[in-house]
Each structure stands twice: as structure tokens, then as C-alpha cells.
C-alpha positions as protocol buffer text, in pm:
chain_id: "A"
residue {
  index: 1
  type: UNK
  ca { x: 9637 y: 7563 z: 7157 }
}
residue {
  index: 2
  type: UNK
  ca { x: 9670 y: 7747 z: 7526 }
}
residue {
  index: 3
  type: UNK
  ca { x: 9421 y: 7565 z: 7772 }
}
residue {
  index: 4
  type: UNK
  ca { x: 9466 y: 7813 z: 8053 }
}
residue {
  index: 5
  type: UNK
  ca { x: 9283 y: 8118 z: 8128 }
}
residue {
  index: 6
  type: UNK
  ca { x: 9582 y: 8329 z: 8257 }
}
residue {
  index: 7
  type: UNK
  ca { x: 9550 y: 8606 z: 8485 }
}
residue {
  index: 8
  type: UNK
  ca { x: 9768 y: 8817 z: 8759 }
}
residue {
  index: 9
  type: UNK
  ca { x: 9679 y: 8833 z: 9120 }
}
residue {
  index: 10
  type: UNK
  ca { x: 9524 y: 9180 z: 9228 }
}
residue {
  index: 11
  type: UNK
  ca { x: 9757 y: 9498 z: 9272 }
}
residue {
  index: 12
  type: UNK
  ca { x: 10056 y: 9310 z: 9103 }
}
residue {
  index: 13
  type: UNK
  ca { x: 10074 y: 9532 z: 8773 }
}
residue {
  index: 14
  type: UNK
  ca { x: 10039 y: 9866 z: 8997 }
}
residue {
  index: 15
  type: UNK
  ca { x: 10237 y: 10076 z: 9257 }
}
residue {
  index: 16
  type: UNK
  ca { x: 10231 y: 9900 z: 9614 }
}
residue {
  index: 17
  type: UNK
  ca { x: 9905 y: 10002 z: 9806 }
}
residue {
  index: 18
  type: UNK
  ca { x: 10016 y: 10152 z: 10129 }
}
residue {
  index: 19
  type: UNK
  ca { x: 10347 y: 9943 z: 10118 }
}
residue {
  index: 20
  type: UNK
  ca { x: 10203 y: 9614 z: 10125 }
}
residue {
  index: 21
  type: UNK
  ca { x: 10297 y: 9329 z: 9905 }
}
residue {
  index: 22
  type: UNK
  ca { x: 9938 y: 9215 z: 9865 }
}
residue {
  index: 23
  type: UNK
  ca { x: 9646 y: 9416 z: 9871 }
}
residue {
  index: 24
  type: UNK
  ca { x: 9332 y: 9562 z: 9728 }
}
residue {
  index: 25
  type: UNK
  ca { x: 9415 y: 9849 z: 9590 }
}
residue {
  index: 26
  type: UNK
  ca { x: 9173 y: 10086 z: 9724 }
}
residue {
  index: 27
  type: UNK
  ca { x: 9079 y: 10383 z: 9481 }
}
residue {
  index: 28
  type: UNK
  ca { x: 9287 y: 10272 z: 9173 }
}
residue {
  index: 29
  type: UNK
  ca { x: 9209 y: 9907 z: 9121 }
}
residue {
  index: 30
  type: UNK
  ca { x: 9043 y: 9988 z: 8778 }
}
residue {
  index: 31
  type: UNK
  ca { x: 9401 y: 10112 z: 8663 }
}
residue {
  index: 32
  type: UNK
  ca { x: 9500 y: 9757 z: 8645 }
}
residue {
  index: 33
  type: UNK
  ca { x: 9232 y: 9633 z: 8424 }
}
residue {
  index: 34
  type: UNK
  ca { x: 9382 y: 9806 z: 8057 }
}
residue {
  index: 35
  type: UNK
  ca { x: 9741 y: 9723 z: 8184 }
}
residue {
  index: 36
  type: UNK
  ca { x: 9640 y: 9339 z: 8246 }
}
residue {
  index: 37
  type: UNK
  ca { x: 9481 y: 9376 z: 7870 }
}
residue {
  index: 38
  type: UNK
  ca { x: 9816 y: 9507 z: 7756 }
}
residue {
  index: 39
  type: UNK
  ca { x: 9986 y: 9242 z: 7900 }
}
residue {
  index: 40
  type: UNK
  ca { x: 9775 y: 8996 z: 7702 }
}
residue {
  index: 41
  type: UNK
  ca { x: 9599 y: 8873 z: 8034 }
}
residue {
  index: 42
  type: UNK
  ca { x: 9230 y: 8728 z: 8055 }
}
residue {
  index: 43
  type: UNK
  ca { x: 9162 y: 8762 z: 8425 }
}
residue {
  index: 44
  type: UNK
  ca { x: 9256 y: 8927 z: 8725 }
}
residue {
  index: 45
  type: UNK
  ca { x: 9205 y: 8715 z: 9048 }
}
residue {
  index: 46
  type: UNK
  ca { x: 9061 y: 9011 z: 9291 }
}
residue {
  index: 47
  type: UNK
  ca { x: 9152 y: 8989 z: 9683 }
}
residue {
  index: 48
  type: UNK
  ca { x: 8927 y: 9087 z: 9939 }
}
residue {
  index: 49
  type: UNK
  ca { x: 9106 y: 9215 z: 10254 }
}
residue {
  index: 50
  type: UNK
  ca { x: 9023 y: 9218 z: 10631 }
}
residue {
  index: 51
  type: UNK
  ca { x: 9071 y: 9576 z: 10625 }
}
residue {
  index: 52
  type: UNK
  ca { x: 8877 y: 9818 z: 10424 }
}
residue {
  index: 53
  type: UNK
  ca { x: 8637 y: 9514 z: 10331 }
}
residue {
  index: 54
  type: UNK
  ca { x: 8355 y: 9759 z: 10287 }
}
residue {
  index: 55
  type: UNK
  ca { x: 8529 y: 9983 z: 10026 }
}
residue {
  index: 56
  type: UNK
  ca { x: 8607 y: 9672 z: 9801 }
}
residue {
  index: 57
  type: UNK
  ca { x: 8373 y: 9653 z: 9516 }
}
residue {
  index: 58
  type: UNK
  ca { x: 8330 y: 9282 z: 9599 }
}
residue {
  index: 59
  type: UNK
  ca { x: 8098 y: 9401 z: 9875 }
}
residue {
  index: 60
  type: UNK
  ca { x: 8027 y: 9794 z: 9865 }
}
residue {
  index: 61
  type: UNK
  ca { x: 7743 y: 9948 z: 9671 }
}
residue {
  index: 62
  type: UNK
  ca { x: 7724 y: 9963 z: 9301 }
}
residue {
  index: 63
  type: UNK
  ca { x: 8054 y: 9788 z: 9272 }
}
residue {
  index: 64
  type: UNK
  ca { x: 7965 y: 9458 z: 9081 }
}
residue {
  index: 65
  type: UNK
  ca { x: 7838 y: 9742 z: 8841 }
}
residue {
  index: 66
  type: UNK
  ca { x: 8185 y: 9908 z: 8833 }
}
residue {
  index: 67
  type: UNK
  ca { x: 8390 y: 9578 z: 8801 }
}
residue {
  index: 68
  type: UNK
  ca { x: 8158 y: 9451 z: 8462 }
}
residue {
  index: 69
  type: UNK
  ca { x: 8224 y: 9828 z: 8331 }
}
residue {
  index: 70
  type: UNK
  ca { x: 8613 y: 9763 z: 8351 }
}
residue {
  index: 71
  type: UNK
  ca { x: 8577 y: 9403 z: 8215 }
}
residue {
  index: 72
  type: UNK
  ca { x: 8349 y: 9520 z: 7921 }
}
residue {
  index: 73
  type: UNK
  ca { x: 8598 y: 9765 z: 7849 }
}
residue {
  index: 74
  type: UNK
  ca { x: 8887 y: 9577 z: 7860 }
}
residue {
  index: 75
  type: UNK
  ca { x: 8813 y: 9186 z: 7826 }
}
residue {
  index: 76
  type: UNK
  ca { x: 8971 y: 9117 z: 8086 }
}
residue {
  index: 77
  type: UNK
  ca { x: 8752 y: 8894 z: 8340 }
}
residue {
  index: 78
  type: UNK
  ca { x: 8735 y: 8856 z: 8752 }
}
residue {
  index: 79
  type: UNK
  ca { x: 8633 y: 8484 z: 8749 }
}
residue {
  index: 80
  type: UNK
  ca { x: 8845 y: 8441 z: 9105 }
}
residue {
  index: 81
  type: UNK
  ca { x: 8855 y: 8570 z: 9427 }
}
residue {
  index: 82
  type: UNK
  ca { x: 9107 y: 8560 z: 9672 }
}
residue {
  index: 83
  type: UNK
  ca { x: 8952 y: 8562 z: 10014 }
}
residue {
  index: 84
  type: UNK
  ca { x: 9222 y: 8705 z: 10188 }
}
residue {
  index: 85
  type: UNK
  ca { x: 8983 y: 8860 z: 10450 }
}
residue {
  index: 86
  type: UNK
  ca { x: 8950 y: 8518 z: 10625 }
}
residue {
  index: 87
  type: UNK
  ca { x: 9331 y: 8507 z: 10696 }
}
residue {
  index: 88
  type: UNK
  ca { x: 9243 y: 8765 z: 10966 }
}
residue {
  index: 89
  type: UNK
  ca { x: 8896 y: 8633 z: 11099 }
}
residue {
  index: 90
  type: UNK
  ca { x: 8908 y: 8251 z: 10982 }
}
residue {
  index: 91
  type: UNK
  ca { x: 8572 y: 8075 z: 10963 }
}
residue {
  index: 92
  type: UNK
  ca { x: 8778 y: 7834 z: 11185 }
}
residue {
  index: 93
  type: UNK
  ca { x: 8811 y: 8133 z: 11454 }
}
residue {
  index: 94
  type: UNK
  ca { x: 8805 y: 7988 z: 11857 }
}
residue {
  index: 95
  type: UNK
  ca { x: 8577 y: 8295 z: 11887 }
}
residue {
  index: 96
  type: UNK
  ca { x: 8223 y: 8199 z: 11821 }
}
residue {
  index: 97
  type: UNK
  ca { x: 8146 y: 8541 z: 11749 }
}
residue {
  index: 98
  type: UNK
  ca { x: 8396 y: 8591 z: 11496 }
}
residue {
  index: 99
  type: UNK
  ca { x: 8298 y: 8255 z: 11319 }
}
residue {
  index: 100
  type: UNK
  ca { x: 7953 y: 8420 z: 11326 }
}
residue {
  index: 101
  type: UNK
  ca { x: 8075 y: 8757 z: 11131 }
}
residue {
  index: 102
  type: UNK
  ca { x: 8323 y: 8582 z: 10894 }
}
residue {
  index: 103
  type: UNK
  ca { x: 8014 y: 8344 z: 10788 }
}
residue {
  index: 104
  type: UNK
  ca { x: 7796 y: 8614 z: 10722 }
}
residue {
  index: 105
  type: UNK
  ca { x: 8068 y: 8831 z: 10509 }
}
residue {
  index: 106
  type: UNK
  ca { x: 8131 y: 8523 z: 10347 }
}
residue {
  index: 107
  type: UNK
  ca { x: 7778 y: 8466 z: 10256 }
}
residue {
  index: 108
  type: UNK
  ca { x: 7797 y: 8835 z: 10116 }
}
residue {
  index: 109
  type: UNK
  ca { x: 8072 y: 8750 z: 9926 }
}
residue {
  index: 110
  type: UNK
  ca { x: 7910 y: 8432 z: 9746 }
}
residue {
  index: 111
  type: UNK
  ca { x: 7581 y: 8703 z: 9639 }
}
residue {
  index: 112
  type: UNK
  ca { x: 7875 y: 8880 z: 9459 }
}
residue {
  index: 113
  type: UNK
  ca { x: 8048 y: 8563 z: 9307 }
}
residue {
  index: 114
  type: UNK
  ca { x: 7685 y: 8461 z: 9168 }
}
residue {
  index: 115
  type: UNK
  ca { x: 7650 y: 8804 z: 8994 }
}
residue {
  index: 116
  type: UNK
  ca { x: 7992 y: 8814 z: 8844 }
}
residue {
  index: 117
  type: UNK
  ca { x: 8018 y: 8484 z: 8741 }
}
residue {
  index: 118
  type: UNK
  ca { x: 8310 y: 8386 z: 8960 }
}
residue {
  index: 119
  type: UNK
  ca { x: 8367 y: 8019 z: 8984 }
}
residue {
  index: 120
  type: UNK
  ca { x: 8651 y: 8026 z: 9254 }
}
residue {
  index: 121
  type: UNK
  ca { x: 8649 y: 8141 z: 9595 }
}
residue {
  index: 122
  type: UNK
  ca { x: 8999 y: 8080 z: 9708 }
}
residue {
  index: 123
  type: UNK
  ca { x: 9001 y: 8054 z: 10104 }
}
residue {
  index: 124
  type: UNK
  ca { x: 9305 y: 8077 z: 10262 }
}
residue {
  index: 125
  type: UNK
  ca { x: 9413 y: 7847 z: 10574 }
}
residue {
  index: 126
  type: UNK
  ca { x: 9755 y: 7942 z: 10591 }
}
residue {
  index: 127
  type: UNK
  ca { x: 9983 y: 8173 z: 10802 }
}
residue {
  index: 128
  type: UNK
  ca { x: 9819 y: 8301 z: 11065 }
}
residue {
  index: 129
  type: UNK
  ca { x: 9491 y: 8129 z: 10948 }
}
residue {
  index: 130
  type: UNK
  ca { x: 9642 y: 7773 z: 10945 }
}
residue {
  index: 131
  type: UNK
  ca { x: 9451 y: 7518 z: 11068 }
}
residue {
  index: 132
  type: UNK
  ca { x: 9704 y: 7373 z: 11321 }
}
residue {
  index: 133
  type: UNK
  ca { x: 9504 y: 7093 z: 11474 }
}
residue {
  index: 134
  type: UNK
  ca { x: 9192 y: 6844 z: 11498 }
}
residue {
  index: 135
  type: UNK
  ca { x: 9037 y: 7125 z: 11694 }
}
residue {
  index: 136
  type: UNK
  ca { x: 9032 y: 7411 z: 11402 }
}
residue {
  index: 137
  type: UNK
  ca { x: 8960 y: 7166 z: 11140 }
}
residue {
  index: 138
  type: UNK
  ca { x: 8636 y: 7064 z: 11336 }
}
residue {
  index: 139
  type: UNK
  ca { x: 8530 y: 7430 z: 11309 }
}
residue {
  index: 140
  type: UNK
  ca { x: 8593 y: 7485 z: 10966 }
}
residue {
  index: 141
  type: UNK
  ca { x: 8364 y: 7182 z: 10880 }
}
residue {
  index: 142
  type: UNK
  ca { x: 8114 y: 7295 z: 11091 }
}
residue {
  index: 143
  type: UNK
  ca { x: 8128 y: 7675 z: 10983 }
}
residue {
  index: 144
  type: UNK
  ca { x: 8113 y: 7515 z: 10625 }
}
residue {
  index: 145
  type: UNK
  ca { x: 7809 y: 7308 z: 10620 }
}
residue {
  index: 146
  type: UNK
  ca { x: 7576 y: 7536 z: 10540 }
}
residue {
  index: 147
  type: UNK
  ca { x: 7783 y: 7759 z: 10309 }
}
residue {
  index: 148
  type: UNK
  ca { x: 7908 y: 7452 z: 10057 }
}
residue {
  index: 149
  type: UNK
  ca { x: 7542 y: 7423 z: 9941 }
}
residue {
  index: 150
  type: UNK
  ca { x: 7467 y: 7789 z: 9891 }
}
residue {
  index: 151
  type: UNK
  ca { x: 7794 y: 7794 z: 9687 }
}
residue {
  index: 152
  type: UNK
  ca { x: 7676 y: 7526 z: 9456 }
}
residue {
  index: 153
  type: UNK
  ca { x: 7373 y: 7688 z: 9424 }
}
residue {
  index: 154
  type: UNK
  ca { x: 7559 y: 7999 z: 9295 }
}
residue {
  index: 155
  type: UNK
  ca { x: 7800 y: 7767 z: 9072 }
}
residue {
  index: 156
  type: UNK
  ca { x: 8094 y: 7862 z: 9275 }
}
residue {
  index: 157
  type: UNK
  ca { x: 8359 y: 7636 z: 9402 }
}
residue {
  index: 158
  type: UNK
  ca { x: 8529 y: 7705 z: 9736 }
}
residue {
  index: 159
  type: UNK
  ca { x: 8893 y: 7615 z: 9662 }
}
residue {
  index: 160
  type: UNK
  ca { x: 9092 y: 7557 z: 9990 }
}
residue {
  index: 161
  type: UNK
  ca { x: 9459 y: 7697 z: 9986 }
}
residue {
  index: 162
  type: UNK
  ca { x: 9642 y: 7514 z: 10301 }
}
residue {
  index: 163
  type: UNK
  ca { x: 9962 y: 7440 z: 10426 }
}
residue {
  index: 164
  type: UNK
  ca { x: 9874 y: 7064 z: 10508 }
}
residue {
  index: 165
  type: UNK
  ca { x: 10110 y: 6783 z: 10344 }
}
residue {
  index: 166
  type: UNK
  ca { x: 9901 y: 6587 z: 10052 }
}
residue {
  index: 167
  type: UNK
  ca { x: 9785 y: 6314 z: 10257 }
}
residue {
  index: 168
  type: UNK
  ca { x: 9616 y: 6524 z: 10533 }
}
residue {
  index: 169
  type: UNK
  ca { x: 9485 y: 6762 z: 10296 }
}
residue {
  index: 170
  type: UNK
  ca { x: 9319 y: 6487 z: 10103 }
}
residue {
  index: 171
  type: UNK
  ca { x: 9167 y: 6353 z: 10386 }
}
residue {
  index: 172
  type: UNK
  ca { x: 9005 y: 6700 z: 10508 }
}
residue {
  index: 173
  type: UNK
  ca { x: 8862 y: 6724 z: 10161 }
}
residue {
  index: 174
  type: UNK
  ca { x: 8722 y: 6365 z: 10211 }
}
residue {
  index: 175
  type: UNK
  ca { x: 8551 y: 6464 z: 10544 }
}
residue {
  index: 176
  type: UNK
  ca { x: 8407 y: 6781 z: 10398 }
}
residue {
  index: 177
  type: UNK
  ca { x: 8244 y: 6553 z: 10097 }
}
residue {
  index: 178
  type: UNK
  ca { x: 8094 y: 6837 z: 9922 }
}
residue {
  index: 179
  type: UNK
  ca { x: 8162 y: 6898 z: 9531 }
}
residue {
  index: 180
  type: UNK
  ca { x: 8196 y: 7241 z: 9583 }
}
residue {
  index: 181
  type: UNK
  ca { x: 8484 y: 7183 z: 9816 }
}
residue {
  index: 182
  type: UNK
  ca { x: 8764 y: 7215 z: 9588 }
}
residue {
  index: 183
  type: UNK
  ca { x: 9168 y: 7298 z: 9577 }
}
residue {
  index: 184
  type: UNK
  ca { x: 9374 y: 7572 z: 9531 }
}
residue {
  index: 185
  type: UNK
  ca { x: 9726 y: 7482 z: 9449 }
}
residue {
  index: 186
  type: UNK
  ca { x: 9995 y: 7730 z: 9528 }
}
residue {
  index: 187
  type: UNK
  ca { x: 10332 y: 7605 z: 9362 }
}
residue {
  index: 188
  type: UNK
  ca { x: 10527 y: 7858 z: 9594 }
}
residue {
  index: 189
  type: UNK
  ca { x: 10363 y: 7744 z: 9895 }
}
residue {
  index: 190
  type: UNK
  ca { x: 10434 y: 7379 z: 9813 }
}
residue {
  index: 191
  type: UNK
  ca { x: 10769 y: 7415 z: 9743 }
}
residue {
  index: 192
  type: UNK
  ca { x: 10881 y: 7648 z: 10066 }
}
residue {
  index: 193
  type: UNK
  ca { x: 10738 y: 7344 z: 10267 }
}
residue {
  index: 194
  type: UNK
  ca { x: 10912 y: 7091 z: 10077 }
}
residue {
  index: 195
  type: UNK
  ca { x: 10601 y: 6924 z: 9954 }
}
residue {
  index: 196
  type: UNK
  ca { x: 10636 y: 6676 z: 9632 }
}
residue {
  index: 197
  type: UNK
  ca { x: 10415 y: 6816 z: 9359 }
}
residue {
  index: 198
  type: UNK
  ca { x: 10347 y: 6503 z: 9208 }
}
residue {
  index: 199
  type: UNK
  ca { x: 10288 y: 6343 z: 9552 }
}
residue {
  index: 200
  type: UNK
  ca { x: 10006 y: 6650 z: 9570 }
}
residue {
  index: 201
  type: UNK
  ca { x: 9818 y: 6573 z: 9235 }
}
residue {
  index: 202
  type: UNK
  ca { x: 9808 y: 6221 z: 9320 }
}
residue {
  index: 203
  type: UNK
  ca { x: 9641 y: 6300 z: 9648 }
}
residue {
  index: 204
  type: UNK
  ca { x: 9364 y: 6525 z: 9522 }
}
residue {
  index: 205
  type: UNK
  ca { x: 9487 y: 6627 z: 9150 }
}
residue {
  index: 206
  type: UNK
  ca { x: 9095 y: 6601 z: 9016 }
}
residue {
  index: 207
  type: UNK
  ca { x: 9005 y: 6845 z: 9278 }
}
residue {
  index: 208
  type: UNK
  ca { x: 9234 y: 7151 z: 9181 }
}
residue {
  index: 209
  type: UNK
  ca { x: 9035 y: 7453 z: 9031 }
}
residue {
  index: 210
  type: UNK
  ca { x: 9257 y: 7741 z: 9065 }
}
residue {
  index: 211
  type: UNK
  ca { x: 9623 y: 7779 z: 9036 }
}
residue {
  index: 212
  type: UNK
  ca { x: 9912 y: 8046 z: 9150 }
}
residue {
  index: 213
  type: UNK
  ca { x: 10219 y: 8057 z: 8995 }
}
residue {
  index: 214
  type: UNK
  ca { x: 10516 y: 8137 z: 9232 }
}
residue {
  index: 215
  type: UNK
  ca { x: 10854 y: 8053 z: 9335 }
}
residue {
  index: 216
  type: UNK
  ca { x: 10985 y: 8051 z: 9715 }
}
residue {
  index: 217
  type: UNK
  ca { x: 11295 y: 7952 z: 9864 }
}
residue {
  index: 218
  type: UNK
  ca { x: 11272 y: 7640 z: 10070 }
}
residue {
  index: 219
  type: UNK
  ca { x: 11121 y: 7750 z: 10408 }
}
residue {
  index: 220
  type: UNK
  ca { x: 11134 y: 8107 z: 10326 }
}
residue {
  index: 221
  type: UNK
  ca { x: 10966 y: 8381 z: 10110 }
}
residue {
  index: 222
  type: UNK
  ca { x: 10873 y: 8438 z: 9715 }
}
residue {
  index: 223
  type: UNK
  ca { x: 11119 y: 8526 z: 9475 }
}
residue {
  index: 224
  type: UNK
  ca { x: 11159 y: 8541 z: 9084 }
}
residue {
  index: 225
  type: UNK
  ca { x: 10983 y: 8322 z: 8921 }
}
residue {
  index: 226
  type: UNK
  ca { x: 11273 y: 8037 z: 8850 }
}
residue {
  index: 227
  type: UNK
  ca { x: 11508 y: 8148 z: 9140 }
}
residue {
  index: 228
  type: UNK
  ca { x: 11331 y: 7936 z: 9393 }
}
residue {
  index: 229
  type: UNK
  ca { x: 11260 y: 7568 z: 9520 }
}
residue {
  index: 230
  type: UNK
  ca { x: 10960 y: 7492 z: 9258 }
}
residue {
  index: 231
  type: UNK
  ca { x: 11046 y: 7227 z: 9003 }
}
residue {
  index: 232
  type: UNK
  ca { x: 10935 y: 7384 z: 8731 }
}
residue {
  index: 233
  type: UNK
  ca { x: 10957 y: 7104 z: 8499 }
}
residue {
  index: 234
  type: UNK
  ca { x: 10732 y: 6865 z: 8747 }
}
residue {
  index: 235
  type: UNK
  ca { x: 10489 y: 7173 z: 8716 }
}
residue {
  index: 236
  type: UNK
  ca { x: 10504 y: 7190 z: 8328 }
}
residue {
  index: 237
  type: UNK
  ca { x: 10428 y: 6778 z: 8316 }
}
residue {
  index: 238
  type: UNK
  ca { x: 10124 y: 6830 z: 8554 }
}
residue {
  index: 239
  type: UNK
  ca { x: 9974 y: 7147 z: 8408 }
}
residue {
  index: 240
  type: UNK
  ca { x: 9970 y: 7076 z: 8050 }
}
residue {
  index: 241
  type: UNK
  ca { x: 9642 y: 6912 z: 8041 }
}
residue {
  index: 242
  type: UNK
  ca { x: 9487 y: 7179 z: 8336 }
}
residue {
  index: 243
  type: UNK
  ca { x: 9220 y: 7386 z: 8166 }
}
residue {
  index: 244
  type: UNK
  ca { x: 9149 y: 7619 z: 8459 }
}
residue {
  index: 245
  type: UNK
  ca { x: 9280 y: 7961 z: 8548 }
}
residue {
  index: 246
  type: UNK
  ca { x: 9654 y: 8007 z: 8646 }
}
residue {
  index: 247
  type: UNK
  ca { x: 9684 y: 8318 z: 8829 }
}
residue {
  index: 248
  type: UNK
  ca { x: 10047 y: 8458 z: 8836 }
}
residue {
  index: 249
  type: UNK
  ca { x: 10095 y: 8552 z: 9213 }
}
residue {
  index: 250
  type: UNK
  ca { x: 10479 y: 8584 z: 9130 }
}
residue {
  index: 251
  type: UNK
  ca { x: 10738 y: 8806 z: 9344 }
}
residue {
  index: 252
  type: UNK
  ca { x: 10654 y: 9229 z: 9313 }
}
residue {
  index: 253
  type: UNK
  ca { x: 10897 y: 9543 z: 9370 }
}
residue {
  index: 254
  type: UNK
  ca { x: 10727 y: 9829 z: 9483 }
}
residue {
  index: 255
  type: UNK
  ca { x: 10603 y: 9967 z: 9121 }
}
residue {
  index: 256
  type: UNK
  ca { x: 10488 y: 9598 z: 9005 }
}
residue {
  index: 257
  type: UNK
  ca { x: 10467 y: 9663 z: 8621 }
}
residue {
  index: 258
  type: UNK
  ca { x: 10824 y: 9594 z: 8498 }
}
residue {
  index: 259
  type: UNK
  ca { x: 10892 y: 9293 z: 8687 }
}
residue {
  index: 260
  type: UNK
  ca { x: 10576 y: 9121 z: 8638 }
}
residue {
  index: 261
  type: UNK
  ca { x: 10634 y: 9167 z: 8269 }
}
residue {
  index: 262
  type: UNK
  ca { x: 10944 y: 9007 z: 8306 }
}
residue {
  index: 263
  type: UNK
  ca { x: 10821 y: 8712 z: 8509 }
}
residue {
  index: 264
  type: UNK
  ca { x: 10570 y: 8689 z: 8265 }
}
residue {
  index: 265
  type: UNK
  ca { x: 10783 y: 8702 z: 7961 }
}
residue {
  index: 266
  type: UNK
  ca { x: 10978 y: 8371 z: 8165 }
}
residue {
  index: 267
  type: UNK
  ca { x: 10639 y: 8184 z: 8214 }
}
residue {
  index: 268
  type: UNK
  ca { x: 10558 y: 8195 z: 7839 }
}
residue {
  index: 269
  type: UNK
  ca { x: 10891 y: 8050 z: 7759 }
}
residue {
  index: 270
  type: UNK
  ca { x: 10883 y: 7806 z: 8035 }
}
residue {
  index: 271
  type: UNK
  ca { x: 10500 y: 7692 z: 7949 }
}
residue {
  index: 272
  type: UNK
  ca { x: 10544 y: 7765 z: 7571 }
}
residue {
  index: 273
  type: UNK
  ca { x: 10241 y: 7590 z: 7385 }
}
residue {
  index: 274
  type: UNK
  ca { x: 9998 y: 7570 z: 7661 }
}
residue {
  index: 275
  type: UNK
  ca { x: 9953 y: 7940 z: 7765 }
}
residue {
  index: 276
  type: UNK
  ca { x: 9841 y: 8253 z: 7582 }
}
């Protein structure tokens, strides 16, 4: 019996938005819902970008109603959000003004998440938003202090995606010490950084509430699922009893749908019996 709620990162089934590898497709995002349904997917993980944020239905007036309408028509839900906005304007930014503005956006996003029944907001602390040092971690903990109780009130997990090794990541979670603080586990990012999947799960496995499936080369970028450095046999073992959302954030080309379907078939073959 399938346990996963299988979904796709927003935009992967559509032509690229302004040539970007990952972005909210402004103006044609609703077109993805019937395509996801035809692929047998349950979810689309929405993206909130920094640029054009106010054109995103997660923030614009009437947006919640449009998302609900698209979901009702297709049976494809929105239960997770990848908050890429905070890669450009991190909650741990050195500028206090940026931190205040980002906290305000985060509160708006939590309001929408509560309305939609979104269970996970993925907070990326990677690449340009990498924590990078003690002072950045201090600022993050401080910024989150008023936001975590609000998230809990709305039934939303803040799922941290970081490039920290397992032990430092676990230490950060212990320092945050709040039931709304959870983990996004990204198979490709971990493999690219050379982390051992089993060690990661030993460190914080019970806190993992959202999974991104992708493949990357060691020290490099995304690649077709199965062609990179991910230990997929370990992933199958670790994920066999996992019952949360699993989002395919797989490599894409300019068109999107065809290459996604090939990788979806690969996932169903590799994880047969535990995916729909």
C-alpha cells in the first residue's frame, strides 16, 4: 500500500518561466494542475520567489480562492510551499531592515498556509542564504522566536533545508527547540555535499516532514535521477516507512513534461510498492 503523498515541485511540468530552472510560473501556474493529475500525482509544492512575489497567488488578493478552485477541479493539492523568497532575503540577513521585511512576508505566508491547510513551509538556508557561521545562526534563531508559535497556531511546520552536516544541523534544531521546527531532506543536496543519508536520518530522522527527491553529482549540479551521487538503495530503506509528502524536484529541460515523465517512471520502478 502506498504511503507517500507524491508530488512535483512547481513548474517542472511546464515550459521554463523566463528561462529559469526553478520559479513560480507567473500567469500560467494553473495549467500545471491537470498535468499533475494526469501523471497520477497528489501534490504540487508551490514556490514563493523573491521577484514578483506580489504576483504569486500565495500573497496576492484572491489567490487562495484560485488555488482552491484548481485543486478542486483536479484533485491535486497544495500542502507544501518552498519559500525561495528567503534565499534572496534571509531571515538571518545581516541588515536588520531586511530581516524585519522578511519576517513580515513570512507572517503573510503563514496566514495563507493556514487558509490552504499547507502543512510544511520549506525554509531554504542554502547557497546564498547559507547560514555560514555562528552570527547568522544567532540571527535566525532570534527571527524565528515569534514566528514558530504563530506557525504552530496555524498547524504549519517550518521545514529547514540547510547545507549543514548532520551533527551541526541537529544542534541547530536542538537550539531552536520548538515542535513546529522540522526538516526538509533533499536527497540531491545531501549527496552533492557528500553526506551519508543514514547518518542524517540517525541525527534528525523523526523530524523530517518533507522530502525532495533529486539527484546531483558530487560537488556539482542536478542531473537525471539515477545518474548522480545519491545512494538510492539507502534512500529506499530509509523512506520505506515514511508517510509524508515526497516532492520530485528532479532535473528539468526547457519543456519540462517529457523528461519529468521519464524520471517519474524511474521513481515508480525504484520505489515500487511504496509510491502511487
